[in-house]
Predicted model as a PDB file, atoms N, CA, C, CB and O in Angstrom, pLDDT in the B-factor column:
MODEL        1                                                                  
ATOM      1  N   MET A   1    -123.662  35.128 -30.061  1.00 86.00           N  
ATOM      2  CA  MET A   1    -124.461  34.232 -29.274  1.00 86.00           C  
ATOM      3  C   MET A   1    -124.697  34.875 -27.902  1.00 86.00           C  
ATOM      4  CB  MET A   1    -123.778  32.845 -29.146  1.00 86.00           C  
ATOM      5  O   MET A   1    -123.777  35.423 -27.295  1.00 86.00           O  
ATOM      6  N   THR A   2    -125.910  34.800 -27.440  1.00 93.00           N  
ATOM      7  CA  THR A   2    -126.266  35.443 -26.181  1.00 93.00           C  
ATOM      8  C   THR A   2    -125.868  34.576 -24.984  1.00 93.00           C  
ATOM      9  CB  THR A   2    -127.768  35.737 -26.144  1.00 93.00           C  
ATOM     10  O   THR A   2    -125.603  33.381 -25.114  1.00 93.00           O  
ATOM     11  N   THR A   3    -125.837  35.207 -23.839  1.00 93.00           N  
ATOM     12  CA  THR A   3    -125.555  34.487 -22.600  1.00 93.00           C  
ATOM     13  C   THR A   3    -126.616  33.427 -22.357  1.00 93.00           C  
ATOM     14  CB  THR A   3    -125.485  35.458 -21.407  1.00 93.00           C  
ATOM     15  O   THR A   3    -126.306  32.320 -21.917  1.00 93.00           O  
ATOM     16  N   LYS A   4    -127.862  33.763 -22.643  1.00 96.00           N  
ATOM     17  CA  LYS A   4    -128.956  32.813 -22.434  1.00 96.00           C  
ATOM     18  C   LYS A   4    -128.788  31.582 -23.332  1.00 96.00           C  
ATOM     19  CB  LYS A   4    -130.316  33.492 -22.708  1.00 96.00           C  
ATOM     20  O   LYS A   4    -128.980  30.455 -22.876  1.00 96.00           O  
ATOM     21  N   SER A   5    -128.434  31.789 -24.596  1.00 95.00           N  
ATOM     22  CA  SER A   5    -128.264  30.638 -25.488  1.00 95.00           C  
ATOM     23  C   SER A   5    -127.070  29.790 -25.059  1.00 95.00           C  
ATOM     24  CB  SER A   5    -128.084  31.106 -26.943  1.00 95.00           C  
ATOM     25  O   SER A   5    -127.131  28.564 -25.150  1.00 95.00           O  
ATOM     26  N   ARG A   6    -125.986  30.414 -24.593  1.00 95.00           N  
ATOM     27  CA  ARG A   6    -124.842  29.647 -24.097  1.00 95.00           C  
ATOM     28  C   ARG A   6    -125.236  28.827 -22.868  1.00 95.00           C  
ATOM     29  CB  ARG A   6    -123.667  30.589 -23.757  1.00 95.00           C  
ATOM     30  O   ARG A   6    -124.787  27.692 -22.708  1.00 95.00           O  
ATOM     31  N   THR A   7    -126.059  29.390 -22.018  1.00 95.00           N  
ATOM     32  CA  THR A   7    -126.541  28.661 -20.838  1.00 95.00           C  
ATOM     33  C   THR A   7    -127.385  27.466 -21.259  1.00 95.00           C  
ATOM     34  CB  THR A   7    -127.359  29.592 -19.916  1.00 95.00           C  
ATOM     35  O   THR A   7    -127.232  26.376 -20.708  1.00 95.00           O  
ATOM     36  N   ILE A   8    -128.266  27.658 -22.221  1.00 96.00           N  
ATOM     37  CA  ILE A   8    -129.117  26.564 -22.722  1.00 96.00           C  
ATOM     38  C   ILE A   8    -128.250  25.466 -23.322  1.00 96.00           C  
ATOM     39  CB  ILE A   8    -130.130  27.087 -23.780  1.00 96.00           C  
ATOM     40  O   ILE A   8    -128.502  24.283 -23.091  1.00 96.00           O  
ATOM     41  N   ILE A   9    -127.235  25.844 -24.086  1.00 95.00           N  
ATOM     42  CA  ILE A   9    -126.337  24.856 -24.693  1.00 95.00           C  
ATOM     43  C   ILE A   9    -125.639  24.047 -23.612  1.00 95.00           C  
ATOM     44  CB  ILE A   9    -125.296  25.545 -25.602  1.00 95.00           C  
ATOM     45  O   ILE A   9    -125.620  22.818 -23.675  1.00 95.00           O  
ATOM     46  N   ALA A  10    -125.067  24.716 -22.628  1.00 95.00           N  
ATOM     47  CA  ALA A  10    -124.361  24.023 -21.553  1.00 95.00           C  
ATOM     48  C   ALA A  10    -125.301  23.087 -20.794  1.00 95.00           C  
ATOM     49  CB  ALA A  10    -123.730  25.036 -20.589  1.00 95.00           C  
ATOM     50  O   ALA A  10    -124.947  21.939 -20.527  1.00 95.00           O  
ATOM     51  N   GLU A  11    -126.478  23.561 -20.450  1.00 95.00           N  
ATOM     52  CA  GLU A  11    -127.440  22.737 -19.709  1.00 95.00           C  
ATOM     53  C   GLU A  11    -127.872  21.529 -20.525  1.00 95.00           C  
ATOM     54  CB  GLU A  11    -128.666  23.565 -19.316  1.00 95.00           C  
ATOM     55  O   GLU A  11    -128.047  20.439 -19.981  1.00 95.00           O  
ATOM     56  N   THR A  12    -128.043  21.718 -21.822  1.00 95.00           N  
ATOM     57  CA  THR A  12    -128.457  20.621 -22.691  1.00 95.00           C  
ATOM     58  C   THR A  12    -127.372  19.559 -22.779  1.00 95.00           C  
ATOM     59  CB  THR A  12    -128.797  21.143 -24.087  1.00 95.00           C  
ATOM     60  O   THR A  12    -127.660  18.367 -22.669  1.00 95.00           O  
ATOM     61  N   ILE A  13    -126.135  19.976 -22.976  1.00 93.00           N  
ATOM     62  CA  ILE A  13    -125.033  19.014 -23.081  1.00 93.00           C  
ATOM     63  C   ILE A  13    -124.877  18.213 -21.791  1.00 93.00           C  
ATOM     64  CB  ILE A  13    -123.718  19.739 -23.411  1.00 93.00           C  
ATOM     65  O   ILE A  13    -124.648  17.004 -21.828  1.00 93.00           O  
ATOM     66  N   VAL A  14    -125.002  18.882 -20.668  1.00 91.00           N  
ATOM     67  CA  VAL A  14    -124.794  18.231 -19.374  1.00 91.00           C  
ATOM     68  C   VAL A  14    -125.966  17.326 -18.995  1.00 91.00           C  
ATOM     69  CB  VAL A  14    -124.580  19.281 -18.289  1.00 91.00           C  
ATOM     70  O   VAL A  14    -125.762  16.255 -18.423  1.00 91.00           O  
ATOM     71  N   SER A  15    -127.180  17.746 -19.306  1.00 93.00           N  
ATOM     72  CA  SER A  15    -128.344  17.027 -18.775  1.00 93.00           C  
ATOM     73  C   SER A  15    -129.075  16.137 -19.777  1.00 93.00           C  
ATOM     74  CB  SER A  15    -129.304  18.007 -18.229  1.00 93.00           C  
ATOM     75  O   SER A  15    -129.943  15.357 -19.385  1.00 93.00           O  
ATOM     76  N   LYS A  16    -128.742  16.238 -21.052  1.00 93.00           N  
ATOM     77  CA  LYS A  16    -129.465  15.450 -22.056  1.00 93.00           C  
ATOM     78  C   LYS A  16    -128.493  14.710 -22.958  1.00 93.00           C  
ATOM     79  CB  LYS A  16    -130.383  16.350 -22.897  1.00 93.00           C  
ATOM     80  O   LYS A  16    -127.317  15.058 -23.065  1.00 93.00           O  
ATOM     81  N   LYS A  17    -129.016  13.688 -23.597  1.00 93.00           N  
ATOM     82  CA  LYS A  17    -128.274  12.947 -24.609  1.00 93.00           C  
ATOM     83  C   LYS A  17    -128.747  13.434 -25.978  1.00 93.00           C  
ATOM     84  CB  LYS A  17    -128.476  11.393 -24.449  1.00 93.00           C  
ATOM     85  O   LYS A  17    -129.835  13.999 -26.087  1.00 93.00           O  
ATOM     86  N   PRO A  18    -127.955  13.226 -27.011  1.00 93.00           N  
ATOM     87  CA  PRO A  18    -128.383  13.649 -28.347  1.00 93.00           C  
ATOM     88  C   PRO A  18    -129.752  13.091 -28.750  1.00 93.00           C  
ATOM     89  CB  PRO A  18    -127.353  13.225 -29.365  1.00 93.00           C  
ATOM     90  O   PRO A  18    -130.528  13.782 -29.411  1.00 93.00           O  
ATOM     91  N   VAL A  19    -130.050  11.867 -28.363  1.00 94.00           N  
ATOM     92  CA  VAL A  19    -131.346  11.272 -28.707  1.00 94.00           C  
ATOM     93  C   VAL A  19    -132.501  12.063 -28.082  1.00 94.00           C  
ATOM     94  CB  VAL A  19    -131.400   9.803 -28.242  1.00 94.00           C  
ATOM     95  O   VAL A  19    -133.607  12.075 -28.621  1.00 94.00           O  
ATOM     96  N   ASP A  20    -132.248  12.714 -26.959  1.00 94.00           N  
ATOM     97  CA  ASP A  20    -133.289  13.499 -26.284  1.00 94.00           C  
ATOM     98  C   ASP A  20    -133.664  14.766 -27.049  1.00 94.00           C  
ATOM     99  CB  ASP A  20    -132.829  13.871 -24.889  1.00 94.00           C  
ATOM    100  O   ASP A  20    -134.731  15.341 -26.833  1.00 94.00           O  
ATOM    101  N   VAL A  21    -132.774  15.192 -27.944  1.00 94.00           N  
ATOM    102  CA  VAL A  21    -133.052  16.414 -28.716  1.00 94.00           C  
ATOM    103  C   VAL A  21    -133.181  16.120 -30.207  1.00 94.00           C  
ATOM    104  CB  VAL A  21    -131.946  17.449 -28.488  1.00 94.00           C  
ATOM    105  O   VAL A  21    -133.024  17.014 -31.039  1.00 94.00           O  
ATOM    106  N   GLY A  22    -133.473  14.842 -30.545  1.00 93.00           N  
ATOM    107  CA  GLY A  22    -133.830  14.504 -31.918  1.00 93.00           C  
ATOM    108  C   GLY A  22    -132.739  13.928 -32.802  1.00 93.00           C  
ATOM    109  O   GLY A  22    -132.899  13.887 -34.021  1.00 93.00           O  
ATOM    110  N   PHE A  23    -131.636  13.484 -32.221  1.00 93.00           N  
ATOM    111  CA  PHE A  23    -130.578  12.869 -33.018  1.00 93.00           C  
ATOM    112  C   PHE A  23    -130.525  11.378 -32.737  1.00 93.00           C  
ATOM    113  CB  PHE A  23    -129.212  13.524 -32.722  1.00 93.00           C  
ATOM    114  O   PHE A  23    -130.925  10.933 -31.662  1.00 93.00           O  
ATOM    115  N   GLU A  24    -130.032  10.600 -33.700  1.00 89.00           N  
ATOM    116  CA  GLU A  24    -129.989   9.153 -33.548  1.00 89.00           C  
ATOM    117  C   GLU A  24    -128.975   8.689 -32.518  1.00 89.00           C  
ATOM    118  CB  GLU A  24    -129.686   8.518 -34.862  1.00 89.00           C  
ATOM    119  O   GLU A  24    -129.179   7.662 -31.870  1.00 89.00           O  
ATOM    120  N   ALA A  25    -127.887   9.428 -32.357  1.00 78.00           N  
ATOM    121  CA  ALA A  25    -126.864   9.033 -31.383  1.00 78.00           C  
ATOM    122  C   ALA A  25    -127.492   8.976 -29.997  1.00 78.00           C  
ATOM    123  CB  ALA A  25    -125.656  10.022 -31.400  1.00 78.00           C  
ATOM    124  O   ALA A  25    -128.083   9.955 -29.542  1.00 78.00           O  
ATOM    125  N   ARG A  26    -127.373   7.871 -29.345  1.00 77.00           N  
ATOM    126  CA  ARG A  26    -128.061   7.681 -28.079  1.00 77.00           C  
ATOM    127  C   ARG A  26    -127.296   8.214 -26.871  1.00 77.00           C  
ATOM    128  CB  ARG A  26    -128.339   6.237 -27.883  1.00 77.00           C  
ATOM    129  O   ARG A  26    -127.912   8.675 -25.910  1.00 77.00           O  
ATOM    130  N   HIS A  27    -125.961   8.158 -26.903  1.00 80.00           N  
ATOM    131  CA  HIS A  27    -125.232   8.437 -25.679  1.00 80.00           C  
ATOM    132  C   HIS A  27    -124.204   9.549 -25.768  1.00 80.00           C  
ATOM    133  CB  HIS A  27    -124.565   7.223 -25.242  1.00 80.00           C  
ATOM    134  O   HIS A  27    -123.942  10.211 -24.764  1.00 80.00           O  
ATOM    135  N   THR A  28    -123.623   9.776 -26.910  1.00 86.00           N  
ATOM    136  CA  THR A  28    -122.446  10.622 -26.986  1.00 86.00           C  
ATOM    137  C   THR A  28    -122.671  11.880 -27.803  1.00 86.00           C  
ATOM    138  CB  THR A  28    -121.309   9.851 -27.563  1.00 86.00           C  
ATOM    139  O   THR A  28    -123.108  11.820 -28.952  1.00 86.00           O  
ATOM    140  N   TRP A  29    -122.369  13.012 -27.203  1.00 90.00           N  
ATOM    141  CA  TRP A  29    -122.351  14.266 -27.942  1.00 90.00           C  
ATOM    142  C   TRP A  29    -121.046  14.321 -28.724  1.00 90.00           C  
ATOM    143  CB  TRP A  29    -122.499  15.503 -26.987  1.00 90.00           C  
ATOM    144  O   TRP A  29    -119.968  14.146 -28.156  1.00 90.00           O  
ATOM    145  N   THR A  30    -121.142  14.559 -30.001  1.00 90.00           N  
ATOM    146  CA  THR A  30    -119.957  14.811 -30.809  1.00 90.00           C  
ATOM    147  C   THR A  30    -120.005  16.275 -31.219  1.00 90.00           C  
ATOM    148  CB  THR A  30    -119.887  13.856 -32.064  1.00 90.00           C  
ATOM    149  O   THR A  30    -121.041  16.931 -31.116  1.00 90.00           O  
ATOM    150  N   LEU A  31    -118.887  16.767 -31.677  1.00 92.00           N  
ATOM    151  CA  LEU A  31    -118.844  18.153 -32.131  1.00 92.00           C  
ATOM    152  C   LEU A  31    -119.799  18.357 -33.300  1.00 92.00           C  
ATOM    153  CB  LEU A  31    -117.414  18.549 -32.534  1.00 92.00           C  
ATOM    154  O   LEU A  31    -120.478  19.381 -33.378  1.00 92.00           O  
ATOM    155  N   ALA A  32    -119.854  17.385 -34.210  1.00 93.00           N  
ATOM    156  CA  ALA A  32    -120.752  17.497 -35.371  1.00 93.00           C  
ATOM    157  C   ALA A  32    -122.220  17.549 -34.935  1.00 93.00           C  
ATOM    158  CB  ALA A  32    -120.533  16.310 -36.334  1.00 93.00           C  
ATOM    159  O   ALA A  32    -122.995  18.349 -35.460  1.00 93.00           O  
ATOM    160  N   ILE A  33    -122.596  16.710 -33.990  1.00 94.00           N  
ATOM    161  CA  ILE A  33    -123.986  16.711 -33.501  1.00 94.00           C  
ATOM    162  C   ILE A  33    -124.285  18.026 -32.796  1.00 94.00           C  
ATOM    163  CB  ILE A  33    -124.239  15.514 -32.540  1.00 94.00           C  
ATOM    164  O   ILE A  33    -125.345  18.617 -33.003  1.00 94.00           O  
ATOM    165  N   LEU A  34    -123.364  18.482 -31.972  1.00 95.00           N  
ATOM    166  CA  LEU A  34    -123.567  19.740 -31.258  1.00 95.00           C  
ATOM    167  C   LEU A  34    -123.746  20.902 -32.226  1.00 95.00           C  
ATOM    168  CB  LEU A  34    -122.392  20.017 -30.322  1.00 95.00           C  
ATOM    169  O   LEU A  34    -124.652  21.717 -32.052  1.00 95.00           O  
ATOM    170  N   ILE A  35    -122.899  20.986 -33.235  1.00 96.00           N  
ATOM    171  CA  ILE A  35    -122.987  22.061 -34.224  1.00 96.00           C  
ATOM    172  C   ILE A  35    -124.319  22.007 -34.965  1.00 96.00           C  
ATOM    173  CB  ILE A  35    -121.820  21.971 -35.223  1.00 96.00           C  
ATOM    174  O   ILE A  35    -124.953  23.039 -35.186  1.00 96.00           O  
ATOM    175  N   ALA A  36    -124.744  20.803 -35.349  1.00 96.00           N  
ATOM    176  CA  ALA A  36    -126.034  20.651 -36.038  1.00 96.00           C  
ATOM    177  C   ALA A  36    -127.187  21.063 -35.135  1.00 96.00           C  
ATOM    178  CB  ALA A  36    -126.228  19.199 -36.505  1.00 96.00           C  
ATOM    179  O   ALA A  36    -128.128  21.716 -35.588  1.00 96.00           O  
ATOM    180  N   TRP A  37    -127.122  20.687 -33.856  1.00 97.00           N  
ATOM    181  CA  TRP A  37    -128.184  21.052 -32.917  1.00 97.00           C  
ATOM    182  C   TRP A  37    -128.238  22.567 -32.711  1.00 97.00           C  
ATOM    183  CB  TRP A  37    -127.974  20.341 -31.569  1.00 97.00           C  
ATOM    184  O   TRP A  37    -129.322  23.150 -32.696  1.00 97.00           O  
ATOM    185  N   ILE A  38    -127.076  23.208 -32.553  1.00 97.00           N  
ATOM    186  CA  ILE A  38    -127.037  24.660 -32.379  1.00 97.00           C  
ATOM    187  C   ILE A  38    -127.635  25.365 -33.590  1.00 97.00           C  
ATOM    188  CB  ILE A  38    -125.595  25.138 -32.147  1.00 97.00           C  
ATOM    189  O   ILE A  38    -128.386  26.330 -33.445  1.00 97.00           O  
ATOM    190  N   GLU A  39    -127.304  24.884 -34.778  1.00 97.00           N  
ATOM    191  CA  GLU A  39    -127.866  25.503 -35.982  1.00 97.00           C  
ATOM    192  C   GLU A  39    -129.382  25.327 -36.032  1.00 97.00           C  
ATOM    193  CB  GLU A  39    -127.223  24.901 -37.244  1.00 97.00           C  
ATOM    194  O   GLU A  39    -130.114  26.257 -36.372  1.00 97.00           O  
ATOM    195  N   ARG A  40    -129.844  24.129 -35.690  1.00 96.00           N  
ATOM    196  CA  ARG A  40    -131.290  23.871 -35.700  1.00 96.00           C  
ATOM    197  C   ARG A  40    -132.006  24.659 -34.607  1.00 96.00           C  
ATOM    198  CB  ARG A  40    -131.564  22.373 -35.524  1.00 96.00           C  
ATOM    199  O   ARG A  40    -133.081  25.209 -34.844  1.00 96.00           O  
ATOM    200  N   GLN A  41    -131.428  24.715 -33.431  1.00 96.00           N  
ATOM    201  CA  GLN A  41    -132.067  25.341 -32.279  1.00 96.00           C  
ATOM    202  C   GLN A  41    -132.010  26.866 -32.314  1.00 96.00           C  
ATOM    203  CB  GLN A  41    -131.424  24.848 -31.017  1.00 96.00           C  
ATOM    204  O   GLN A  41    -132.979  27.541 -31.964  1.00 96.00           O  
ATOM    205  N   PHE A  42    -130.860  27.402 -32.743  1.00 96.00           N  
ATOM    206  CA  PHE A  42    -130.644  28.844 -32.646  1.00 96.00           C  
ATOM    207  C   PHE A  42    -130.455  29.528 -33.996  1.00 96.00           C  
ATOM    208  CB  PHE A  42    -129.450  29.113 -31.790  1.00 96.00           C  
ATOM    209  O   PHE A  42    -130.369  30.754 -34.062  1.00 96.00           O  
ATOM    210  N   GLY A  43    -130.390  28.744 -35.072  1.00 96.00           N  
ATOM    211  CA  GLY A  43    -130.206  29.327 -36.400  1.00 96.00           C  
ATOM    212  C   GLY A  43    -128.828  29.927 -36.598  1.00 96.00           C  
ATOM    213  O   GLY A  43    -128.653  30.821 -37.426  1.00 96.00           O  
ATOM    214  N   GLN A  44    -127.853  29.449 -35.852  1.00 95.00           N  
ATOM    215  CA  GLN A  44    -126.499  29.979 -35.946  1.00 95.00           C  
ATOM    216  C   GLN A  44    -125.547  28.876 -36.387  1.00 95.00           C  
ATOM    217  CB  GLN A  44    -126.048  30.580 -34.596  1.00 95.00           C  
ATOM    218  O   GLN A  44    -125.487  27.812 -35.772  1.00 95.00           O  
ATOM    219  N   SER A  45    -124.801  29.138 -37.462  1.00 95.00           N  
ATOM    220  CA  SER A  45    -123.835  28.170 -37.969  1.00 95.00           C  
ATOM    221  C   SER A  45    -122.501  28.345 -37.262  1.00 95.00           C  
ATOM    222  CB  SER A  45    -123.662  28.317 -39.490  1.00 95.00           C  
ATOM    223  O   SER A  45    -122.061  29.464 -36.998  1.00 95.00           O  
ATOM    224  N   LEU A  46    -121.872  27.227 -36.964  1.00 95.00           N  
ATOM    225  CA  LEU A  46    -120.537  27.233 -36.375  1.00 95.00           C  
ATOM    226  C   LEU A  46    -119.635  26.294 -37.168  1.00 95.00           C  
ATOM    227  CB  LEU A  46    -120.587  26.817 -34.878  1.00 95.00           C  
ATOM    228  O   LEU A  46    -120.090  25.274 -37.686  1.00 95.00           O  
ATOM    229  N   THR A  47    -118.377  26.639 -37.257  1.00 95.00           N  
ATOM    230  CA  THR A  47    -117.393  25.712 -37.793  1.00 95.00           C  
ATOM    231  C   THR A  47    -116.993  24.766 -36.671  1.00 95.00           C  
ATOM    232  CB  THR A  47    -116.147  26.465 -38.377  1.00 95.00           C  
ATOM    233  O   THR A  47    -117.369  24.975 -35.518  1.00 95.00           O  
ATOM    234  N   GLU A  48    -116.229  23.721 -37.004  1.00 93.00           N  
ATOM    235  CA  GLU A  48    -115.747  22.832 -35.948  1.00 93.00           C  
ATOM    236  C   GLU A  48    -114.871  23.602 -34.965  1.00 93.00           C  
ATOM    237  CB  GLU A  48    -114.963  21.648 -36.551  1.00 93.00           C  
ATOM    238  O   GLU A  48    -114.956  23.394 -33.754  1.00 93.00           O  
ATOM    239  N   LYS A  49    -114.038  24.483 -35.483  1.00 94.00           N  
ATOM    240  CA  LYS A  49    -113.181  25.284 -34.610  1.00 94.00           C  
ATOM    241  C   LYS A  49    -114.027  26.179 -33.706  1.00 94.00           C  
ATOM    242  CB  LYS A  49    -112.203  26.136 -35.444  1.00 94.00           C  
ATOM    243  O   LYS A  49    -113.736  26.314 -32.518  1.00 94.00           O  
ATOM    244  N   GLY A  50    -115.067  26.786 -34.262  1.00 95.00           N  
ATOM    245  CA  GLY A  50    -115.960  27.626 -33.468  1.00 95.00           C  
ATOM    246  C   GLY A  50    -116.690  26.834 -32.401  1.00 95.00           C  
ATOM    247  O   GLY A  50    -116.854  27.303 -31.275  1.00 95.00           O  
ATOM    248  N   GLY A  51    -117.132  25.622 -32.757  1.00 94.00           N  
ATOM    249  CA  GLY A  51    -117.795  24.761 -31.781  1.00 94.00           C  
ATOM    250  C   GLY A  51    -116.854  24.345 -30.671  1.00 94.00           C  
ATOM    251  O   GLY A  51    -117.241  24.296 -29.504  1.00 94.00           O  
ATOM    252  N   SER A  52    -115.615  24.045 -31.035  1.00 92.00           N  
ATOM    253  CA  SER A  52    -114.608  23.674 -30.050  1.00 92.00           C  
ATOM    254  C   SER A  52    -114.302  24.839 -29.110  1.00 92.00           C  
ATOM    255  CB  SER A  52    -113.329  23.208 -30.749  1.00 92.00           C  
ATOM    256  O   SER A  52    -114.175  24.651 -27.900  1.00 92.00           O  
ATOM    257  N   LYS A  53    -114.186  26.035 -29.668  1.00 93.00           N  
ATOM    258  CA  LYS A  53    -113.946  27.220 -28.834  1.00 93.00           C  
ATOM    259  C   LYS A  53    -115.115  27.475 -27.893  1.00 93.00           C  
ATOM    260  CB  LYS A  53    -113.703  28.454 -29.712  1.00 93.00           C  
ATOM    261  O   LYS A  53    -114.916  27.844 -26.736  1.00 93.00           O  
ATOM    262  N   LEU A  54    -116.331  27.278 -28.388  1.00 94.00           N  
ATOM    263  CA  LEU A  54    -117.510  27.467 -27.542  1.00 94.00           C  
ATOM    264  C   LEU A  54    -117.479  26.492 -26.368  1.00 94.00           C  
ATOM    265  CB  LEU A  54    -118.806  27.281 -28.362  1.00 94.00           C  
ATOM    266  O   LEU A  54    -117.709  26.889 -25.225  1.00 94.00           O  
ATOM    267  N   LEU A  55    -117.195  25.222 -26.644  1.00 93.00           N  
ATOM    268  CA  LEU A  55    -117.122  24.231 -25.568  1.00 93.00           C  
ATOM    269  C   LEU A  55    -116.033  24.587 -24.562  1.00 93.00           C  
ATOM    270  CB  LEU A  55    -116.865  22.837 -26.145  1.00 93.00           C  
ATOM    271  O   LEU A  55    -116.209  24.396 -23.359  1.00 93.00           O  
ATOM    272  N   THR A  56    -114.924  25.098 -25.048  1.00 92.00           N  
ATOM    273  CA  THR A  56    -113.843  25.509 -24.151  1.00 92.00           C  
ATOM    274  C   THR A  56    -114.305  26.651 -23.253  1.00 92.00           C  
ATOM    275  CB  THR A  56    -112.597  25.933 -24.958  1.00 92.00           C  
ATOM    276  O   THR A  56    -114.061  26.630 -22.047  1.00 92.00           O  
ATOM    277  N   ARG A  57    -114.967  27.640 -23.830  1.00 92.00           N  
ATOM    278  CA  ARG A  57    -115.474  28.772 -23.033  1.00 92.00           C  
ATOM    279  C   ARG A  57    -116.501  28.319 -22.004  1.00 92.00           C  
ATOM    280  CB  ARG A  57    -116.097  29.833 -23.949  1.00 92.00           C  
ATOM    281  O   ARG A  57    -116.596  28.893 -20.919  1.00 92.00           O  
ATOM    282  N   LEU A  58    -117.264  27.293 -22.345  1.00 92.00           N  
ATOM    283  CA  LEU A  58    -118.280  26.782 -21.425  1.00 92.00           C  
ATOM    284  C   LEU A  58    -117.686  25.818 -20.400  1.00 92.00           C  
ATOM    285  CB  LEU A  58    -119.390  26.087 -22.205  1.00 92.00           C  
ATOM    286  O   LEU A  58    -118.382  25.368 -19.490  1.00 92.00           O  
ATOM    287  N   GLY A  59    -116.403  25.504 -20.548  1.00 90.00           N  
ATOM    288  CA  GLY A  59    -115.755  24.567 -19.642  1.00 90.00           C  
ATOM    289  C   GLY A  59    -116.176  23.134 -19.870  1.00 90.00           C  
ATOM    290  O   GLY A  59    -116.115  22.315 -18.953  1.00 90.00           O  
ATOM    291  N   LEU A  60    -116.603  22.819 -21.087  1.00 88.00           N  
ATOM    292  CA  LEU A  60    -117.147  21.494 -21.369  1.00 88.00           C  
ATOM    293  C   LEU A  60    -116.341  20.699 -22.388  1.00 88.00           C  
ATOM    294  CB  LEU A  60    -118.548  21.626 -21.853  1.00 88.00           C  
ATOM    295  O   LEU A  60    -116.755  19.606 -22.775  1.00 88.00           O  
ATOM    296  N   LEU A  61    -115.214  21.215 -22.827  1.00 77.00           N  
ATOM    297  CA  LEU A  61    -114.439  20.509 -23.838  1.00 77.00           C  
ATOM    298  C   LEU A  61    -113.709  19.351 -23.189  1.00 77.00           C  
ATOM    299  CB  LEU A  61    -113.445  21.458 -24.540  1.00 77.00           C  
ATOM    300  O   LEU A  61    -112.893  19.540 -22.287  1.00 77.00           O  
ATOM    301  N   ILE A  62    -114.010  18.146 -23.660  1.00 69.00           N  
ATOM    302  CA  ILE A  62    -113.383  16.928 -23.158  1.00 69.00           C  
ATOM    303  C   ILE A  62    -112.876  16.167 -24.379  1.00 69.00           C  
ATOM    304  CB  ILE A  62    -114.389  16.054 -22.294  1.00 69.00           C  
ATOM    305  O   ILE A  62    -113.624  15.917 -25.324  1.00 69.00           O  
ATOM    306  N   TYR A  63    -111.633  15.813 -24.345  1.00 59.00           N  
ATOM    307  CA  TYR A  63    -111.056  15.041 -25.442  1.00 59.00           C  
ATOM    308  C   TYR A  63    -111.217  13.560 -25.134  1.00 59.00           C  
ATOM    309  CB  TYR A  63    -109.557  15.405 -25.662  1.00 59.00           C  
ATOM    310  O   TYR A  63    -110.953  13.115 -24.017  1.00 59.00           O  
ATOM    311  N   THR A  64    -111.649  12.805 -26.128  1.00 59.00           N  
ATOM    312  CA  THR A  64    -111.726  11.369 -25.978  1.00 59.00           C  
ATOM    313  C   THR A  64    -110.955  10.724 -27.112  1.00 59.00           C  
ATOM    314  CB  THR A  64    -113.192  10.885 -25.954  1.00 59.00           C  
ATOM    315  O   THR A  64    -110.743  11.330 -28.162  1.00 59.00           O  
ATOM    316  N   LYS A  65    -110.548   9.512 -26.891  1.00 54.00           N  
ATOM    317  CA  LYS A  65    -109.785   8.779 -27.879  1.00 54.00           C  
ATOM    318  C   LYS A  65    -110.670   7.688 -28.446  1.00 54.00           C  
ATOM    319  CB  LYS A  65    -108.489   8.191 -27.270  1.00 54.00           C  
ATOM    320  O   LYS A  65    -111.374   7.008 -27.700  1.00 54.00           O  
ATOM    321  N   ASP A  66    -110.641   7.512 -29.767  1.00 55.00           N  
ATOM    322  CA  ASP A  66    -111.397   6.433 -30.387  1.00 55.00           C  
ATOM    323  C   ASP A  66    -110.923   5.089 -29.838  1.00 55.00           C  
ATOM    324  CB  ASP A  66    -111.252   6.476 -31.927  1.00 55.00           C  
ATOM    325  O   ASP A  66    -109.738   4.896 -29.569  1.00 55.00           O  
ATOM    326  N   THR A  67    -111.863   4.172 -29.678  1.00 51.00           N  
ATOM    327  CA  THR A  67    -111.487   2.850 -29.203  1.00 51.00           C  
ATOM    328  C   THR A  67    -111.552   1.849 -30.314  1.00 51.00           C  
ATOM    329  CB  THR A  67    -112.372   2.414 -28.064  1.00 51.00           C  
ATOM    330  O   THR A  67    -111.267   0.671 -30.101  1.00 51.00           O  
TER     331      THR A  67                                                      
ENDMDL                                                                          
END                                                                             
């Protein structure tokens, strides 16, 4: 993955909601949605572990607890 694509991913997560990029989820980025968007946008498949590592490298990994 290029530096430019990582920048686009980070900017998208921070500034947009999943609904803004064509997903039904209105407010919350999930790992599954992010992975699907990356595959659609960049043609690159990631596992959940790979997606989690990417978020960690981007400084965007946040753990939440189900309510």
